[in-house]
N, C-alpha and C positions, 0 to 999 in steps of 0.2 A: 274463209277470210284470208286475204293475202296482204301481208304487211308491206310497208314501203320498201324495206331492204330487199325483199323477195321480188317485188315488182321491178326494181331497178336491175337486179341481176338477170331477170328473165327478158328484159327488153333491150335488144341491141341498139335501138335508136337512142334510148336514154344513156346507156353506157357509152355510146359514141360521142355524146356531148361532153364526156369527161376525158376523152382521148387527148393526149398531149398536154393535159393540165396537171399541175401538182395538186393533189387532193389530201386534205386533212380529214380526220374522223374524230368526232366527239362521241364517246361511247363508254359503256360500263359492262359488267358481266351479263346483263340481260340483253345486250345488243347481239342477238343471234338470228340466224336464218331459221326457216321452218324445220331444217334437219339438224338444228342446234350447232351449226358451224358459227364461230364468232365472225362478226361482220368484217373485221380486219382481214382475217384469212380468206373469207369468201370474196371480198373485193379484190385482193391481190391475185387470187386464183383467176378472177375474171379479167385480169389485165389492167386494173386501175392502179395508177402510180400513187401510192400512199407515201407522202413526204413527211408527215407528222401526225401525231394523235394527241388528243386532249382527254383528260379524265376529270369528271366532276367530283362532288363530295363523295367520300368513301373510296375514292380512287378508281382507276380503271379496273383494278383487280377486285374491288368490293371487299377489301379485307379489314377495314377499320370499322369497328362496331359502333362506337359512340359518336355523338355530335362533336364538333370542334376538335377533331383529330385530323391533323393536316397530312396530306400525302406529298411525297417528294417527286421531283422530276426524275426521269430515268430514260434509258434507251431500251427499245423493244428487244428482248433477248433473242428473238427469232429473226426479225427483219431488219433491225438496226436503226430504225428511224427514231427521232426523239419523241418521248411522251411527256407532254407538259401538264402540270397539275393546275387545275382551276380551283383547287381547295388546298393550297399550300401557302407559300409566301404571299400570293396574290389571289384575288377572286376574278379579276378581269384579265384577258389575254395581254401579255406584254407586247409592246410595239414590235420588238424583234421577232417574236413568235409569229406575228401576223405576216411576216415576210417569207415564211417557210411554205406557204401554200397559195393557190389561186382560188380554190373553192373548198368550203368546209361542209362535210356531211354531218348532220346531227341525227344520231340514231340512239335516242334515249327513251327507255320505257318510263313513263311518268305515272303518278298515282292520282292525278286529278285534283290536287290540293295546292293552294297558293303557297303554303309554307314548305312544300317539298322543293328543295333548292335547285333542282334541275330546271325549274321554271325561270328562276332568276339568272342562272347560267346561260340559258337561251337568250334572254334579253341582253346580257353583257356581250355575248358573241355577236348578236345582231348590231349592237352599237359600235363595237370595234370594227366589224366588217364594213359598216357604213363609212367609218372614218378612213379606212385603208383601201376601199374600193374592191373588197372581196365578195364573192358570191356565197350565199348560204342556201343549202338544200336541207330541208327536214325530211327524213325518211320516216313517214308517219307510222305511229303505233296506236293501239286502242287506249282509251281512257277507261281503266277498269272500274272506276266509280260511276261511269255513265254520265248522262246529261243533267241530272238534278243539280240545283244551285242552293247553297246554304251559307249563311254567316253574314257578319257585318262587313261592310266595305272598309278596306284599309284607309285610314285618315291621312291627309297631308302631314308630313313631318314624321310619320311612322314607317317610312320606307326603310328596308333593311335587306339582308341577304335572304330572309324568309318573307319578304314583302316587296315584290318587284313593282307593284303598282296598285291602283285603286280597283281591286277586285275582291270578291268575298272569299271565304276560306275554301269552299267547294265550287270550282269554276265551271265544270262540265264541258271542257274543251279538250281536244287532242293537242299535242305539241305543235302540230302543223297549223292548227287553227289559232292557237295562242300566238304564234309568230306573226300571223296576219294582224291580230289585235294589237300587239306591241308596235308593229310598224305604223299602224294607223294612229294609235294613241300618242306615241312619242315622236311621230312625224319623222321617221327614219328613211333616208334615201339609200336603200340597199337592194341589190339584186337578190331576189328571194323566190324560191319555189318550193312547193310541197310535192313530194312523190307520194301520191295519195294511196290509201288502202283500197282494195277492191273487196266488196262484200261486207263492209263494216256497217252494222245497224245497231246503234246504241240502245234501241228500244226492244231488241229481240231477246226473249227469254231463252234459256235461263241465265245467260251471262250478263245481259244488259250492259254491253260495252266490252266484255271479255269473252273470247271464243272458247268457252268451256268444252272440253273434249276434242278441240282442234289443235290447240297449242299448249306446249308445256309452260308452266309458270316457273320463271327463274327470278330469284331475288334481284330487284333493281338496286336494293341497298340491303345491308345485312339483316335488318329487322323488319323486312317486308317479305315474309315467307309464303304468303298465300293470298288468295282473292279476298278472304274474310278480312284480313288486315287492311287491304286497300279500301274496302267498303267502310270500315270503322274509322279510318285514319283521320278524316277531316274533323272528327271529334276527339279521338284519343290522343292526337298529337298535342292537344292543349295540356296534357298531363306532364309534358316536358317542362312546363312552367309551374308545376305543382309539386308538393312534397310527397304526394301519393306515387306509388310505383305504377308505371304503364306496362309492366310485364317484361321489361328488359331483364335478361338473365333467366327467362323462362322460354318454353317452346312456343308460346302464343303471345309474343310481344305486340302491344298496341291493339289488342282485342279485349283487354281487361284492365281493371284498375283496383287498387287496394292498398292496405297498410296494416301493420301489426295492431294499431290502436283504433280501428273502426269495426263496427259490426255490419258486414255486408248485407245480411238479411234485413236488418233494420233500414239500411240505406235504400235498398230496392223498394221496400214498403213505402218509405217516405217519397221516393221518386214517383211511384204510382199515385200516391195521395196528392202530390203537388200538381202533376200534369200527365195523367195517363195517356192523353191524346198525343203527347210527344214521343211515346214509346212504341208506336206502330212499326210493323215490318221487322221486328227483332224479338228475341227472348232474352231477358236478363236472368242469369243464374248465379246464385252465391256459391263460392268455391274457395279453396285454399291454395296458396302457392308460396314458394320460398325461392326468391331470386338468388342465382348463383353469382351475380355481379350487379353493380349499379345500386340504385336506391334500395334500402332495407335488405342489403345482401345478407344471406344466411338467416334471415328472420322469417318466421311463419306469418304470412299475411292473410287477412280475411279479404276476399276479393269478389268483384263483380265481373263476370264474363259476358260479353255482348255477342250473342249468336246470330249470325246473318247468313246462314246457308241452309240448303234443303228446304223443307216446307215452311220453315219459320221466316224466311226472308220475303219481305214485300218491298220491291225496289223503290216505288214512288212514295211509300208510306214511311220508309226508314229515314230518319233525320239525325245523322251521327253527331253533328255539332250541338244540337239541342239535347240529345241524350246525355252527352258528357257535361254540358252546362247544367243539366238537371242533377247529375251526380254530384257536382260541386255544391249546388244549392242545397241538396239533401244533407250533405255532410255539414255544411254551415249551419243548417237548422238544428241538426241533432247535436252538434258539438260547436256551439257558438264561438268558442275561443280557439278552435283548431288552427294550428299553424299551417295554413293551406298553401300559401304562395312562396315559391322559391325566390331568392334574391341573389343574382349573379349576372355577369355580362353575357347574356344568352346571344349567341351568334354575333358577338362583338358589338352589341348595342349596350352602351355603358350607362345610359341616362334614364333607364326605365326598368320596371319589373319584367321578367321574361314573359309572364302571361299577357302583358300588354303588347310586347313585341310580337308575340305569336298571333294575337288577334288583330294587330294593326290599329290598336287604340285601347282605351281603358273601359269601354262600354260593358264588356262581358264581366270583368272583375267587379266593377261597381255594382252591377246587377246582383251578382252572387253575394256580395258583402252587405247589401242593403236589406235589413230584415223586413222592410215593408214592401219590397219589390216582388211582384208576382210574375208568373210565367207570361201573362198577357202583356206585361210591360216590356219584356225582352222581345216578344213578337212585334210589338208596336215599333220598336227601334229597327228591327231586322227586316221585316217584310218589305218596306220601301226599298231598302238596299238590294234585296234579292230581285225584286221586280225591275229595278233600274238596270241591273247587270244582265238580266235576261234580254232586255232591249239592246243594250250596248254590244252584246256578243253576237246578236242575230246576224248582222251583215257578214260575219266572219266564219259562219258555219259552213263546212264543206260537205258534211254527210247528213 
């Protein structure tokens, strides 16, 4: 499998189209070539004139662990060009920043989940480039979560930095494909191209979107340490809106959930009793963990780890959003008065609960909190949204 950055560097005709143009790069620590050279260094070595760079959430350096930790602007210490933060004082490129380049290369490793903010950053760059007459090239990378689709569609009025548009939680597109959908959906007049991957087959085992054994995994954000996390993330990210720990402050963040005051073994049993058919393709294991920072820091937590590797993983059977929804429902049934939902301005959305911002609407929370609501009721809400998205994305599939 050849990623977009490697195709660009290997193709004199493609590189020639950047000759004489001021080029910006939107990147992060996972923006590397096959030999692990950072894309900035590789492009400069290939003769590309880099006039500016942009860093998304967690910064170009990927050094900021938690959400809502802003990165500053700075100058590249090696090459001297400005590095502008798209997760600092602003989320959208400033007008004066747009005058520092002619074409922007977007080389971001995504996780295939609407809430992962690189998706929204891509939209904002496309919108700004349309206004300023700039070209956008996406150097495409795999979606490690593959093609499956899951979750409720974001509702009008629930747009946020973790909700760029009306798509479900797990969208099943690459960044290059998402760019095509954004341009079509928002009717953007922008010069856009995708430097496509070669050899990308999202249905091929064992990676189903990620080239296992061919490419190193590099954290695209600090709490994305491996492929298992990427597979679980469309469900476990909802824990950011809950009082349960998602494993931040452990070595397996966003692959588990738990708290000091739950019985994980009882939670797993309740999950199976409620909807065992939602638990295919993975194994749930009760375990213990003690976060070194973040929620429940220093406290021993009873936890559930979601195993999605080796012989336990079934790519098309695994439904991470439903697995986590079921975890919430089991806790609500076992502990009816449990203080489950956090209340703070998550990603700068001040007028709603974080769990609703994360899900792009209140449907999931209402289902969890309704003692009469059964798994089939959530399926009845969600299946039409998932089917509609499958059709909406179809014209934009490249691979």
